[in-house]
Structures are given as structure tokens and as C-alpha cells.
C-alpha positions in Angstrom: 52.8 26.2 -29.5 54.3 29.9 -30.5 56.4 31.3 -28.5 55.1 34.8 -27.2 56.8 37.4 -25.6 57.0 41.3 -25.3 60.7 42.9 -24.8 62.3 46.1 -25.1 62.9 46.9 -28.8 66.5 47.3 -30.5 68.1 48.5 -32.9 68.5 45.5 -35.1 64.3 45.2 -34.9 64.3 48.9 -37.3 64.5 46.5 -40.8 62.2 43.3 -39.4 59.8 45.9 -38.0 59.8 48.5 -40.8 58.7 45.0 -43.1 55.3 45.4 -41.9 55.2 49.2 -40.7 55.3 50.9 -44.0 52.2 50.8 -46.0 49.8 51.0 -43.0 47.9 53.0 -44.6 47.6 54.4 -48.3 49.8 57.0 -47.9 52.6 54.5 -45.9 53.1 55.2 -42.3 55.7 57.3 -39.7 57.1 54.5 -38.2 60.5 55.0 -40.5 60.4 58.9 -39.0 60.3 58.4 -35.7 61.8 55.0 -35.1 65.4 55.9 -34.0 63.4 59.3 -31.5 61.1 56.7 -29.7 64.0 53.9 -29.7 66.1 56.1 -27.7 63.5 58.9 -26.0 64.4 59.0 -22.2 60.4 59.7 -21.4 59.1 56.3 -23.1 59.9 53.3 -23.7 59.1 51.2 -27.0 58.0 47.4 -27.2 58.4 44.7 -29.5 56.4 41.9 -29.4 57.8 38.6 -31.0 56.8 35.4 -32.0 59.5 33.0 -31.8 62.1 35.5 -31.6 60.8 37.2 -34.7 59.7 41.1 -34.3 56.0 40.9 -35.3 54.6 44.3 -33.1 55.4 47.0 -31.9 54.0 49.9 -29.4 55.4 52.9 -28.0 54.5 54.9 -24.4 55.9 58.0 -23.0 55.1 60.4 -20.7 53.4 63.4 -21.5 53.6 64.3 -17.8 54.5 63.5 -14.6 50.8 61.4 -14.6 50.1 61.0 -18.0 51.1 58.1 -20.1 50.3 58.1 -24.1 50.0 55.0 -26.0 50.8 55.3 -29.7 51.9 53.3 -32.9 50.7 49.9 -32.0 51.4 47.9 -34.9 51.0 44.0 -35.6 52.0 42.3 -39.0 49.0 41.0 -40.8 50.1 37.4 -40.8 50.1 37.5 -37.3 47.2 38.7 -36.1 44.4 37.8 -33.6 46.9 36.3 -31.5 47.0 38.4 -28.4 50.0 40.7 -29.5 47.9 44.0 -29.1 46.7 43.4 -26.4 49.8 42.6 -24.8 51.7 45.1 -26.3 48.9 47.5 -24.5 49.7 45.7 -20.9 53.4 46.1 -21.8 52.7 49.9 -22.3 50.2 50.4 -19.3 52.8 48.2 -16.6 55.5 50.5 -18.0 53.2 54.0 -17.5 52.7 52.8 -14.0 56.5 51.9 -13.3 56.9 55.7 -14.2 54.6 56.8 -11.8 51.5 57.5 -15.0 47.9 57.7 -13.0 46.2 57.2 -16.2 47.0 56.5 -19.7 45.5 57.7 -22.9 45.4 56.7 -26.9 43.7 57.4 -29.9 42.2 55.5 -32.5 40.5 55.8 -36.1 36.9 55.9 -36.1 36.5 53.4 -38.8 39.2 50.9 -37.5 36.8 48.5 -35.2 38.9 45.9 -34.6 41.6 49.0 -32.6 38.3 50.1 -31.0 36.9 46.6 -29.8 40.5 45.6 -29.0 40.4 48.8 -26.6 37.4 49.0 -24.9 37.9 45.0 -24.0 40.6 46.2 -22.3 38.4 48.5 -20.1 39.4 51.7 -21.8 36.8 54.5 -21.8 36.5 56.7 -24.5 36.7 60.4 -23.4 37.1 62.6 -26.7 36.3 62.7 -30.1 37.7 65.1 -33.2 37.2 65.2 -36.8 40.3 67.1 -38.6 39.8 70.3 -40.4 41.6 72.5 -42.6 41.6 76.1 -43.9 43.8 78.6 -45.6 44.8 82.0 -45.0 41.3 84.5 -45.8 41.5 85.8 -49.2 40.4 89.5 -48.3 41.0 91.9 -45.9 39.1 91.5 -42.8 40.6 94.8 -41.3 37.4 96.8 -40.8 35.8 94.0 -38.6 34.7 95.6 -35.5 37.5 94.9 -33.4 35.5 93.2 -30.6 35.2 90.2 -33.3 39.4 90.0 -33.5 40.7 87.9 -30.7 43.7 89.1 -29.0 46.9 87.2 -27.1 46.4 86.1 -23.4 48.8 86.9 -21.2 49.6 85.6 -17.3 46.9 87.9 -16.2 44.1 86.4 -17.7 45.3 82.7 -16.3 42.5 83.1 -13.6 40.0 84.7 -15.7 40.7 81.3 -18.4 40.6 78.9 -16.0 36.8 80.0 -14.1 35.8 80.5 -18.1 37.0 76.2 -18.8 35.4 75.2 -15.1 31.7 76.4 -16.2 32.1 75.7 -19.8 30.1 72.9 -21.8 32.7 72.2 -24.7 35.6 71.8 -22.3 33.9 68.3 -20.4 31.9 67.3 -23.8 36.0 67.5 -25.2 37.1 65.7 -22.0 39.1 68.3 -21.2 42.0 67.8 -23.7 43.7 69.6 -26.0 45.3 68.1 -29.1 48.9 68.8 -31.0 50.7 66.1 -33.5 47.7 63.7 -32.8 48.1 63.4 -28.8 45.8 65.0 -26.3 47.0 66.2 -23.6 45.1 67.6 -20.1 44.5 71.2 -19.9 45.8 72.2 -16.9 46.9 75.7 -14.9 50.9 74.4 -16.1 49.7 73.6 -20.0 47.7 77.3 -20.2 51.2 78.7 -18.5 53.0 76.9 -21.0 51.1 77.8 -24.3 50.6 81.4 -22.8 54.1 81.8 -22.8 54.5 81.1 -26.3 51.6 83.3 -27.5 49.5 80.4 -28.0 46.5 81.4 -26.5 43.7 83.2 -27.8 40.9 85.2 -25.9 37.7 86.4 -27.9 36.6 89.9 -25.3 33.1 91.4 -26.1 30.7 93.0 -23.5 33.6 93.5 -21.1 33.4 89.5 -20.4 35.5 86.2 -21.9 33.1 84.9 -24.5 35.7 82.3 -26.4 39.0 81.4 -26.4 41.6 79.0 -28.5 44.8 77.2 -28.2 46.8 76.9 -31.6 50.4 76.3 -31.8 52.7 77.0 -34.7 54.3 74.3 -36.1 56.2 72.7 -39.0 57.1 69.6 -41.0 56.6 68.1 -44.1 53.0 70.2 -44.8 55.3 73.2 -44.1 54.5 76.2 -41.5 51.1 75.8 -40.0 48.9 77.0 -37.2 47.8 73.7 -35.0 43.7 74.8 -33.1 44.4 72.2 -30.8 41.1 73.6 -28.3 38.2 75.9 -29.5 35.5 77.1 -27.3 33.0 79.8 -27.1 29.9 80.3 -24.5 28.2 80.4 -27.8 28.4 79.3 -31.5 29.1 82.4 -32.7 31.9 83.1 -30.5 33.5 79.6 -32.3 33.0 81.1 -35.7 34.3 84.4 -34.5 37.4 82.8 -33.2 37.9 80.6 -36.0 37.6 83.1 -38.6 39.9 85.4 -37.3 42.4 82.3 -37.1 42.4 82.7 -40.9 43.3 86.1 -40.6 45.7 85.3 -38.3 47.7 83.5 -40.9 49.2 85.8 -42.9 50.4 87.9 -40.6 52.0 84.3 -38.8 53.6 83.7 -41.8 51.7 79.9 -42.3 49.8 78.2 -44.5 47.0 77.1 -43.3 44.8 76.4 -40.5 45.6 72.3 -39.2 42.7 72.3 -36.7 41.0 69.4 -33.9 37.7 70.6 -34.2 35.5 68.5 -31.3 33.4 66.0 -33.4 30.3 67.9 -32.3 27.7 68.8 -34.6 27.1 72.5 -33.7 30.9 73.2 -34.2 31.9 71.4 -37.0 28.6 72.9 -38.9 29.9 76.7 -38.0 33.6 75.9 -39.1 32.7 74.5 -42.4 30.2 77.5 -43.0 33.5 79.3 -42.7 35.7 77.4 -45.3 37.4 74.7 -43.2 37.3 71.5 -44.9 36.8 68.4 -43.6 39.5 65.5 -44.8 36.8 63.1 -44.0 38.4 61.2 -40.6 37.7 61.3 -37.0 39.5 60.2 -33.8 38.6 58.8 -30.6 40.5 58.9 -28.0 40.1 56.8 -25.0 41.4 56.5 -21.6 42.1 54.5 -18.3 42.7 55.0 -14.8 45.9 53.3 -13.2 45.3 53.9 -9.6 
């Protein structure tokens, strides 16, 4: 029988790993871009699965907070699939997370990846959220004549308690697992996260009729796709509020000097329909987020 082992990755694994991590999708793969960071990041651990000492699978675990572990980048050489390597890599990542104090672990997979979903659910993870990916360009017409109450305002720390009270009775918040997305990573929306996003001017509030009617968390990002506004959470007391917020974020793009909104939209029919109606375009993908308690 072949000898299977899961161990921490080493620099010399690089070339062998990239041979099966270069054409995962039609556009390629991102593993080469993140390899060095994953290999050396003190907040995580990159694992390699070997068969008879040959690297044939990888997975990465990183701590998002003192209690949250995130598992990503699971790859297995097609010639070595159905040998239990994916499950072995997941187990190694979970053990590493627990060793570092994690009380829960999450991961994400594309909704059409039936084999990955089968492995994940067999490992007793439960689906806690789903999003569809949308993009939208800046508005091409002026919206300055829109009523002030239809425009968002940046939150301050004085708004924090009101935001928390709003989320505690929100219908959207539990439906999305209480998660905020950035760079295809799911973060628990906690008071600490809200404070950080408020500090970097990434929380937008919609106030109407002397009350908080909705909010969005959207941060400026940059990369190969150019500068963009990453919308990772959107909420409203009604569909109209969500529409107004999403529309206003498009209005803000020009003043922010960015090229697009890239939105992690809750996979809820009403929310998706309202964004499609204001020229947000779906890229055809839906992603599922899974979670497992480690206590």
C-alpha cells in the first residue's frame, strides 16, 4: 500500500505542487501568487499531503481571530484523488486550528463543486451562508438631485451600539450566518470587526424617518483587477433600503476613485433580484460557506 503522510509544507515542495495547481480553473489558479505568504505566515500553516514522499495535495489554515480558523486552498493532484487525501488535509488543518485556540473553523466552496461538497458535509460541517458574486460600474448619470434620505453616510464609533442593536433584530444577519466577506474569506461580524471597519471608513448607514434603515460594509481594495469597492455585507429593513444602499455605493465610486463595486451578495432571491434591477451583474457563481465547531 502507498504511504500517505500530511506534513507542514517546505520550500522545496513548490515546483511539484505547482504542477497540479496551475490549471485548476479555466483561468488558472492563485496558489503560485500566495505560496510564499502561506509558507511563511506565522498566523497560519500550509500543509502538504504526500504519497510515497511525493507532494500530491495541499491545504492552508490561517487564524482570522483568536477563535476563528479559516481553511482554504485545498488541492489534490487528479492522479491521486479518492485516496482520502482531502479529508486527511482537512483534519490536519482542524487539529492545527484547535492547537492555536480556535473554537470554530470555516471554509468555502463553489456551489457546483459536488465532490468538494460531498467531502465537506461528510466531515460534519454545516452550511451557514451562501453568496453570489456581482459587479457594478460607477453611475454614468449624476444622482445629486436624489433626496438626502436616499443617500448613505459613513458610520462613526458613536453609531456602534445602534448598529449592533440593528443587527440583533435583522432578518438578513442570521440568514447569512452573521458573516462579512472580503477576499473570498468569511469573517464573523463582531463588535471588534465593526470598530475596525468604522475606523477605516468602510461602514455605510442609511437613515430614513429618524431611524437606521439599513447598512453596508464595503472596503476599498486593490489588486490585479484594479482598485475597487468590495461590498461584503448589505442589510436593510426592507428591499427598498437595500436597493438605495447598493445604488448609492455606485454613486460613490467616482469620488472614491475606484472602477467598480465587487459585491458578495446574499444568495437570497429578493436581494439578488433588487441588485440585478439596478445594474449589478452576476458572474454566474454561487459560493457556500461551511462551519464546524471545534469545542
